[in-house]
N, C-alpha and C positions, 0 to 999 in steps of 0.2 A: 667476162662474167666476174672475174675477181674484183674488179673495181666497184662492183655493186654488192659483193657478198657481205662486206662489213655492215652495210646498211640493212641487208636482209636479215642478218643474224641479230644485231644488237642496237643499231643506232636509233631505231624507233623507240626501243625501250629506254635508251639514254635520254631522249627528248622527254619522254613521259615522266622520268624520274629525276629530271634535272633540278627541279625545285627542292625535292626532298634531299637530294645529295648535297645541296648547298649548305644545309644545316646539319649534316651527319658527319660521321668520322671521315678523316682525310683519306683520299684515294691513293692507291699505290698500284703500280704495274704488277703483273703476275707472270709466272712461268709454269709450264707443264713439266712435271717430273717425268723424265724419259725412262721409265721402268714399267714393263708390262705387268699388270696386276692379275688379270684374268683374260681368257680368250673365249669368244662366242661366235656364233654364226647368225647372220641376218637371213630371214626367210619372209616370204609373202604369205599372208593369212587369207585363206579361202573360206567363204561361207560353206558350212557343211552340206547344205541343200544344193549348192552349185558345183560340188566336186565333180560330178559326172559330166557336167556341161563344160567346165573350164579348167579344172586342175591339170588335165593332160596338156592343154595348150599353154598354160602358165609354165609348167615344167619344161615343155619343149622350148619355150623362149629362154628360160633360165639356162638350159643345156647349151643353147647356141651362144649365149652371152659369156658363160663361164667355163664350159667344157666339163672335164671330169671332176673338178673340185671347185669350191667357192673361191672367188678371187680374193687374195690376201696380199696387198701391196707391201705389208711390213714383214711378214714371215716368209712368204713365197710368192713373188710377183709373176712367176712364169704361168702361162696359160696355154691350153690346147684347144681353146674355143674356136669354133668356125665363124661365129659372128652372124649378124643380121644385116639387112639392107635398111639404112635409116639416115636421114639428114640430121645428124646430131649437132652440126655447127650452124645450122640455120641459113646456109648460103643458097638454098634452093636446089642443091645437087644431092641426090641420094647416094650415100657412100655404101660400099659393100664391106663385109668383114668387120662390122662394128661390134665390139665386145664390151664386157663390163670394164675391162682395163682401158679401153678407148674412152668410155664415158668418164671414168675416174680421173684419168690423166688429163682429159680435156677440162674437167672441173678445176683441177689443180693449176693448169697453165693458162686458163681463161679463154680457151678456144671453143668451148661449148656454147650453144645458143643461150642467150640471157634468160630465156623462158621457153615454155613449150607452146606458146601462143594462146589464143582465146579458147577456153575450155568451160563448159557448162558446170555450174555448181548445184544444179537441180535438174530434174528430168525436163528437157525442152518441150515446149508446146508442140503437139503433133506427133510426139514419140511415145511409145509405151515403155514401161519399165524393162520389158524383155529385150528391147532394142538398145539398151544402154549398159555400159560397164560402169558401175558405181564404185568408186575407190574412196576409202576412208584414209586420211592422212593427218599428220600433225606438222604443219609447214613451218616448224621452228627447229629443224634438225639438219642444218647444212652440214655437208654438201649433198645430202640425200633428198631432202625436201625443204624448200623455203619459198619465199615469194619475191618476185621482182615487180614492185608496185602492186598491182592487183592480179598479177599473173603468177602461175605456179612455175617453179624451176627446181632443178636438182636431179640427181641420178635416177632416183625412184620414179620421178614424174615423167622422165623420158621413157623409162621402161613401161610405165602405165600406158603411154601413148603407143608404144610398140605392141603391147599385148592387146589393146583395144583394136588396133588395125588387124592383128592376126585373127581376132574373133569376129571381125566385121561388125563391131558395136560402137556406138557413140560414147565417147569418154565423158564421164561426170565425176568431178572430184569434190569431196566434202572435207573441209578443214575443221579440225576439232582438237580438244585436249588429248594428249598422248594416251592417258590412262583410260580413255573410253573408246579407243580405236577397236580393240578386240571385242568389246561388248557390242559395238555397233555392227561389226561383221557377224557376230554370233546371232544377233537378233534379225539379221537379214536386211538391215537398213543400208548395208553396203555389201557388195560382192567380194571385194578384196580389201585387205588392210595392207598398205604400203607405207611404212613409217619407221624403217630401221628396226624392225621387230626381231628380237632375239628369241629363239626357240626355247621354251621350257614346258615342263609337263602340265602345269596348271593351265597355261594358255592352250595347249594342245587338246585339252578336254572341251574347249569351247569352239575351236576352229580347226580346220585342216591346214597344215603348213605345207608350203611348196618345198622343193629342194633348196638347200642353202645357196645363197648367191654372193655373200660377202663375209670375209673373216675379219672380225674386229677385236680390239683389245681395250681394256679399261686403263685409264690414267687418272692421276689427281693433278689439280692445279693449286698452287700456293702463291702467296704474295712473295715478291722478290726478296724481302727481308728474311723470309723463312727458307728460301730455296737452298741455301748453303748446307742446311741440316741434312739434305738428301744427297749431298755430293758423293758420298761413298756407297750409296745404295746400289746393289747389283740385281736384286730380285724383290719379289713381293714381300717376303719375310723381312727384309731390311726396311722397306717402306713402312710396313706394319709396326716394326719396333720403334721407329721415330714417332709415329702417330701415337702409339701407346705411351711413350715416354713424355708426351706433352701433358698428360693428365686430363682433366675435364675440359673438353672443348666442344665447339659446334662445327658441323660440316653440312654441306648442301649437295643436293642432287635433284634431278627432274623426277617428278612423281611418276611412278610406274616404270621408270627406266632402270637399266642395269646398274648405273652408278649409284642410285639411291639404294637399290637392293644390296650393293656391296657394302655400304655404310651400316645399314641396319641388320643385315644378315637375311639370307633367303636360300634355303636348300634347293629350291626349284632351279636355281641358276648354277649349282655345282658346289663342290666341297670347299671352295675358296671364299664363298659368300657367307662367312660366319659372323660378320659384323664386328663392332667395336663396343666394348662395355663402357669405355670412357668417353664416347662420342655421342652427343645429342644431334640427331639428324633433323634437318629442316628440308621439307619438300617444296619444290617450285614447279610452276607450269612449264618452264623451259630451262635449259642449261644456261642460256644467256642471262636470265634473271638471277640465277644462283651466282654466276660469275660477277655480276654487278655487286652483289652483297659481299663477295670475297674482296673485291677491289676496295670496298668501303670499310673493310676490317670487321664486318659482322660475322664472318665465318673464318675458320682456320684453313679449310681446304674444300674443294669441290671435286667430286668424282663423276666421271662421265666417259662415254665412248671417245676414243682418242681423236678422231677426225672432228667431231662436233665440238669437243672441248677446246681443241686448238683453234678452231674458227672463232669460237666465242671469246676466248682469251685475246686473240689478235684484234678482234673488233673492239672490245672494250679498252684494251691497251691504247689503241689509236685515239681514243677520246680523252686520255689522261695527259695533260700538258706537263711539261717539265716543271713549271712553277708549282703544280699540285704536289709533285713528288718532293720538291725542295721544302715545301711547307710542312710535309709530313716528317721530315728529318728531325 
């Protein structure tokens, strides 16, 4: 899977923007500053009218996958999960004891199936809405949801397949912009939202959240020429001090995601989301697009969830040739 992930995250975007990049600022490789800024939990969003029908089953699957606490590979990778039976590597053999850690590790080492196979994107002919599990996602959030060609891939997409099987429903996945996933579930146009969704009070007024399944943290990415400024940073306050010392700058994040909220400030996400008075925030439809502009020097930093940010940085860095960096010197 790893050999395809860069393409899934950013190479399509690179091709689309190649012409504009040629005439823009010189590109530079980037690094993720390895300091945790905030901590959140991912949950699945359930349509309020479907809670009686499926919330219990969703939480049952989550319990089996993560055990007594959300899986957190950074702060506490231990798990007491019992797991589920699932062919996660696509070899045709159903494995037992498959947990969230199993899926996450398989994404990291490339042993997970490249995709979850053919899945309907609308209610199939001959089936009623009640016979389908309609999932809203934003397939630009690797390693949790992305595309392999025209097929869906990623941790959440595998979990969607597991949940659909548990409910004995036909899986239907609808891909959309991240900031409309909650609204789509709220309106009943989807039963579940599975898009690396962080719990917050505003969202919880529109949907019912499952138990937390993954613990994430925020990071920032900067151009390599700025990375040394963060060498002595030990915590969020240190990182914030460097950013504030820069004066008036621009930074980017994906619309509706926690990274953008961290830049502009949003009390729904906790007391560390106070924003920056000196930073002008620019919203993007994906983290990958924000990282593209960072490489081109249009932004000073990008904020996003750690895993997705690192995947996007790695993918874009792979497209920047040595001669591009040399010309930027």
